[in-house]
C-alpha positions as CSV (number, residue, x, y, z in Angstrom):
1,M,0.0,0.0,-0.3
2,T,2.8,2.2,0.6
3,L,4.5,2.3,-2.8
4,F,0.8,3.0,-4.2
5,V,0.5,5.5,-2.0
6,N,3.6,7.2,-2.7
7,M,3.0,6.5,-6.6
8,I,0.0,8.6,-6.6
9,E,1.9,11.7,-4.2
10,L,4.7,11.4,-7.1
11,I,2.1,11.6,-9.9
12,S,0.0,14.7,-8.1
13,L,3.2,16.6,-7.3
14,L,4.4,16.0,-11.0
15,G,1.0,17.4,-12.0
16,I,0.6,20.0,-10.1
17,G,4.8,21.2,-10.5
18,L,3.7,21.0,-14.2
19,M,0.7,23.5,-14.1
20,A,2.4,25.6,-12.1
21,G,5.5,25.4,-14.6
22,A,3.5,26.1,-17.4
23,S,1.2,28.8,-16.2
24,L,4.7,30.5,-14.6
25,Y,6.0,30.0,-18.1
26,I,3.3,31.9,-19.6
27,S,3.3,34.8,-17.4
28,W,6.9,35.4,-17.1
29,V,7.8,34.6,-21.2
30,E,5.3,34.0,-22.7
31,V,3.0,38.1,-21.8
32,P,6.0,39.9,-21.5
33,A,7.6,38.9,-24.7
34,R,3.9,39.9,-26.5
35,Q,4.7,43.1,-24.9
36,D,7.4,43.8,-27.6
37,L,4.9,43.1,-30.7
38,A,2.7,44.9,-32.6
39,T,-1.1,45.1,-31.7
40,L,-2.3,42.7,-34.6
41,D,1.1,40.7,-34.0
42,K,-0.1,40.3,-30.4
43,L,-3.9,39.3,-31.3
44,V,-2.3,37.1,-34.1
45,N,0.2,35.8,-31.5
46,W,-2.3,35.4,-28.8
47,Q,-4.5,33.4,-31.1
48,S,-2.3,31.3,-32.1
49,I,-1.2,29.9,-28.7
50,F,-4.2,29.9,-26.5
51,P,-6.7,27.2,-27.6
52,K,-3.4,24.8,-27.4
53,A,-2.3,25.5,-24.4
54,M,-5.9,26.0,-22.7
55,A,-6.2,21.9,-23.8
56,V,-3.3,21.0,-21.9
57,L,-3.7,23.4,-18.6
58,K,-7.6,21.9,-18.5
59,T,-7.0,19.1,-18.9
60,S,-4.3,18.6,-16.7
61,G,-6.0,20.2,-14.5
62,M,-9.2,17.8,-14.3
63,V,-6.6,14.4,-14.6
64,I,-4.7,16.0,-11.2
65,L,-7.8,16.4,-8.8
66,P,-8.5,12.9,-8.3
67,F,-5.2,12.3,-7.4
68,I,-5.3,14.9,-5.0
69,L,-8.1,13.6,-3.6
70,L,-6.7,9.7,-3.3
71,I,-3.6,11.6,-1.3
72,M,-6.4,13.4,1.0
73,V,-7.4,10.1,1.7
74,F,-4.4,8.0,2.8
75,R,-2.2,10.8,4.0
76,F,-4.2,13.5,5.0
77,H,-2.7,17.2,5.5
78,I,-3.7,20.5,5.8
79,G,-1.0,21.5,3.0
80,W,-3.4,18.5,0.3
81,L,-6.5,20.4,0.5
82,V,-5.0,23.6,0.2
83,T,-3.8,22.4,-2.9
84,F,-7.2,20.7,-4.0
85,V,-9.2,24.1,-2.9
86,L,-6.5,26.1,-5.2
87,L,-6.7,23.8,-8.2
88,M,-10.5,23.6,-7.5
89,A,-11.1,27.3,-7.2
90,L,-9.7,27.4,-10.3
91,G,-12.6,25.9,-13.1
92,P,-14.9,28.9,-11.4
93,F,-12.5,31.8,-11.9
94,T,-11.5,30.7,-15.1
95,A,-14.9,30.8,-16.4
96,K,-16.6,34.0,-14.7
97,K,-13.2,36.1,-15.1
98,I,-11.1,34.7,-18.0
99,A,-13.1,32.8,-20.4
100,P,-15.8,36.0,-21.2
101,T,-11.7,37.5,-21.8
102,N,-11.2,34.4,-24.0
103,E,-14.3,34.7,-26.0
104,I,-14.0,38.5,-26.9
105,L,-10.3,37.8,-27.8
106,L,-11.1,34.8,-30.7
107,G,-13.7,37.1,-31.4
108,F,-11.2,39.8,-32.7
109,T,-10.0,40.7,-36.6
110,P,-7.2,42.4,-37.5
111,E,-10.2,45.7,-38.3
112,T,-10.7,45.5,-34.5
113,D,-9.7,48.5,-32.7
114,T,-6.1,48.5,-32.1
115,S,-7.0,50.2,-28.2
116,E,-9.4,47.6,-27.8
117,I,-6.8,44.7,-28.0
118,E,-3.7,46.7,-26.2
119,R,-6.9,46.4,-23.5
120,K,-8.7,42.5,-23.7
121,I,-4.5,41.1,-24.1
122,A,-3.1,43.7,-20.8
123,D,-6.7,41.9,-19.0
124,W,-5.9,39.1,-19.9
125,G,-1.8,39.1,-18.8
126,R,-3.3,40.3,-15.4
127,L,-5.8,37.8,-15.1
128,H,-3.5,35.1,-15.6
129,N,-1.5,36.3,-13.5
130,L,-3.6,35.6,-10.6
131,R,-4.4,32.0,-12.1
132,T,-0.6,31.8,-11.9
133,W,-0.1,32.4,-8.4
134,M,-3.5,30.3,-7.5
135,T,-1.3,27.5,-9.4
136,G,2.1,28.0,-7.4
137,A,0.3,28.1,-4.3
138,A,-1.2,25.1,-4.9
139,F,2.5,23.3,-5.8
140,A,3.9,25.1,-2.8
141,A,1.3,23.7,-0.3
142,A,1.4,20.0,-2.1
143,V,5.6,19.7,-1.9
144,L,4.6,21.3,2.3
145,A,2.8,18.8,2.3
146,S,4.5,16.2,1.2
147,L,7.6,17.1,2.9
148,S,5.9,17.1,6.2
149,M,5.2,13.1,5.9
């Protein structure tokens, strides 16, 4: 049983770490690099990258949650509960705050007012930064929970 639980914990840590790392990469590399582009290039860049990134992050989040639940069953620690709550909160946060911005950005065309494009891309970056902090905090809580066992 110990090997099984250790494997579940390792899978959980790797999955959460990958999610946090991907979010951090987007916030610290993609978003700043996009700022150096012309407005329409920012839009094209965002529209080409977003669908792929969303698919990966959404899928990984849904896959990792059952592993976290299993860890809480076998090795309950408040850190795993914090991890679970933060990752569960990503769904409603994304649906209520980020998804509307995503839809607007996906609907923009080269004819859209450039100031509106700039504003929405900046809004998206700020919202994504909050999501990055949430996944980073979830990873930190999971690591602390794992180390305390």
